[in-house]
C-alpha positions in Angstrom: 177.9 54.4 60.5 176.8 52.8 63.7 177.8 53.8 67.3 179.7 51.0 69.1 181.0 50.2 72.5 184.9 50.2 72.4 187.8 49.4 74.5 190.8 51.4 73.3 194.5 51.7 74.5 196.1 55.2 74.8 199.8 55.8 74.9 201.7 58.4 76.8 201.3 61.0 74.0 197.5 60.5 74.1 197.3 58.6 70.8 194.5 56.0 70.8 194.5 52.5 69.3 191.3 50.4 69.1 191.5 47.1 71.0 188.1 45.4 70.8 184.5 46.4 70.3 181.0 45.0 70.6 179.0 44.7 67.4 175.9 46.9 67.4 172.7 45.0 68.2 174.5 41.8 69.3 176.6 40.5 72.1 179.4 39.6 69.7 182.8 41.0 70.7 185.4 41.6 68.0 189.1 41.8 68.8 191.0 44.2 66.5 193.9 42.0 65.3 195.7 44.7 63.2 195.5 48.4 62.4 196.7 49.0 58.9 196.7 52.8 59.1 195.1 55.7 60.9 194.4 59.3 59.6 192.6 62.4 60.7 189.6 63.7 58.7 186.8 66.2 59.0 183.2 64.9 58.6 180.6 67.6 58.6 183.0 69.9 60.4 183.8 67.3 63.2 187.4 66.1 63.6 187.6 62.3 63.5 190.3 59.7 63.6 189.8 56.9 61.0 191.3 53.5 61.6 191.5 50.8 58.9 191.5 47.5 60.7 191.6 43.7 60.2 190.1 41.0 62.3 189.2 37.3 62.0 185.4 37.1 62.1 183.8 33.6 61.8 187.1 32.2 60.4 187.4 34.9 57.7 189.7 37.9 57.7 187.5 41.1 57.4 188.7 44.6 56.7 186.7 47.5 58.2 186.9 51.1 59.3 186.4 52.5 62.8 186.0 56.2 63.4 186.6 58.1 66.7 185.0 61.5 67.0 187.4 63.7 68.9 184.8 66.3 70.1 182.4 63.8 71.7 184.8 60.8 72.3 182.4 58.4 70.5 183.4 55.4 68.4 181.6 54.3 65.2 181.8 51.2 63.0 181.9 52.7 59.5 182.6 50.2 56.7 182.4 46.5 57.2 
């Protein structure tokens, strides 16, 4: 679980959707092509939104999870 720099889009109701992010430790920017689903979960007592996403990375479609911590407003790359 690595912290990432994220650009997200928020709708009128305040729901967020990840748009693109920078890979940790590199200058590589990944555009989120599709969000399969999102759900809320608690991790160590902290509320988080989990997004299962898909992107084309180096010509291959990759599935990964992004997490948004509601209390601190931080984004994390979880599974890739």
